[in-house]
C-alpha positions as CSV (number, residue, x, y, z in Angstrom):
1,M,-19.8,86.0,-60.9
2,G,-21.9,84.6,-58.2
3,Q,-24.8,86.4,-56.7
4,D,-23.0,87.4,-53.5
5,L,-20.1,88.9,-55.4
6,A,-22.5,90.9,-57.7
7,S,-24.4,92.0,-54.7
8,A,-21.2,93.3,-52.9
9,L,-20.2,95.0,-56.1
10,Q,-23.4,96.7,-56.4
11,W,-23.4,98.0,-52.8
12,Y,-19.7,99.1,-53.1
13,E,-20.6,101.2,-56.2
14,K,-23.6,102.7,-54.6
15,A,-21.7,103.7,-51.5
16,A,-18.9,105.0,-53.7
17,E,-21.1,107.0,-55.9
18,N,-22.6,108.6,-52.6
19,G,-19.2,109.7,-51.5
20,Y,-18.2,107.1,-49.0
21,A,-14.4,107.1,-49.1
22,A,-13.8,103.5,-48.0
23,A,-16.1,102.3,-50.8
24,Q,-14.4,104.7,-53.4
25,Y,-11.1,103.1,-52.3
26,K,-12.5,99.6,-52.6
27,M,-13.8,100.4,-56.2
28,G,-10.4,101.7,-57.1
29,K,-8.7,98.5,-55.8
30,C,-11.3,96.4,-57.7
31,C,-10.5,98.3,-60.9
32,A,-6.9,98.0,-60.3
33,T,-6.9,94.2,-59.6
34,G,-10.0,92.9,-61.3
35,A,-11.7,91.9,-58.1
36,L,-15.4,91.2,-57.8
37,G,-15.5,90.7,-61.6
38,V,-14.6,94.2,-62.4
39,P,-12.6,94.6,-65.6
40,N,-9.1,95.7,-64.9
41,D,-8.9,99.5,-65.7
42,E,-6.1,101.4,-64.2
43,K,-7.4,104.9,-65.3
44,T,-10.8,104.2,-63.6
45,A,-8.9,103.0,-60.5
46,V,-6.9,106.2,-60.4
47,E,-10.2,108.2,-60.6
48,W,-11.6,106.2,-57.6
49,Y,-8.5,106.5,-55.6
50,R,-8.4,110.2,-56.2
51,K,-11.9,110.7,-54.9
52,A,-11.1,108.7,-51.7
53,A,-7.7,110.3,-51.4
54,E,-9.1,113.8,-51.5
55,K,-11.3,112.9,-48.6
56,G,-8.2,111.7,-46.5
57,H,-8.3,108.0,-47.0
58,A,-4.7,107.1,-46.4
59,K,-4.6,103.9,-48.3
60,A,-6.1,105.6,-51.3
61,Q,-3.4,108.3,-50.9
62,F,-0.7,105.6,-50.8
63,N,-2.1,103.9,-54.0
64,L,-2.5,107.0,-55.9
65,G,1.0,107.9,-55.0
66,W,2.1,104.4,-56.4
67,H,0.2,105.0,-59.5
68,Y,1.9,108.4,-60.1
69,L,5.3,107.1,-59.3
70,K,5.0,104.1,-61.7
71,G,3.0,105.9,-64.4
72,V,0.2,103.4,-64.2
73,G,-3.3,104.7,-65.4
74,V,-1.7,108.3,-65.3
75,T,1.4,109.9,-66.7
76,A,4.3,109.4,-64.3
77,D,4.8,112.4,-62.1
78,R,7.3,112.0,-59.1
79,E,6.2,115.4,-57.5
80,E,2.6,114.3,-57.6
81,A,3.5,110.9,-56.3
82,L,5.4,112.5,-53.4
83,K,2.5,114.8,-52.5
84,W,0.1,111.7,-52.1
85,Y,2.7,109.7,-50.3
86,H,3.3,112.7,-47.8
87,K,-0.4,113.0,-47.3
88,A,-0.6,109.1,-46.3
89,A,2.5,109.6,-44.2
90,E,1.1,112.4,-42.3
91,Q,-1.7,109.9,-41.1
92,E,1.2,107.6,-40.0
93,Y,0.4,105.1,-42.8
94,T,3.5,102.8,-42.4
95,E,4.0,101.9,-46.0
96,A,4.0,105.5,-47.2
97,L,6.7,106.3,-44.5
98,I,8.8,103.4,-45.8
99,V,8.4,104.4,-49.5
100,L,9.4,108.0,-48.6
101,G,12.5,106.7,-46.8
102,V,13.5,104.6,-49.7
103,I,12.8,107.0,-52.6
104,G,14.0,110.1,-50.5
105,G,10.9,112.3,-50.6
């Protein structure tokens, strides 16, 4: 990993650990995708998404809903998935509105 990526990861981690929801979301995304050299770890991704989602971050709420719907990194739980999709939809997050329309939530 180049110095710029290592530095970016370090700053994201620091901001996430200090409670910044956007950085918590980004850390979740990195863990889910292996971005910035972070090992792919869906359980850790869910933990980061949950922290950001609880602060009202719509993308994190949507991603957390997806993880619960698909059972990735957590036990599948349709009700929990719907809860997070609804929270994202309440913020007019388009993808959440679409998913709710498709799966009937």
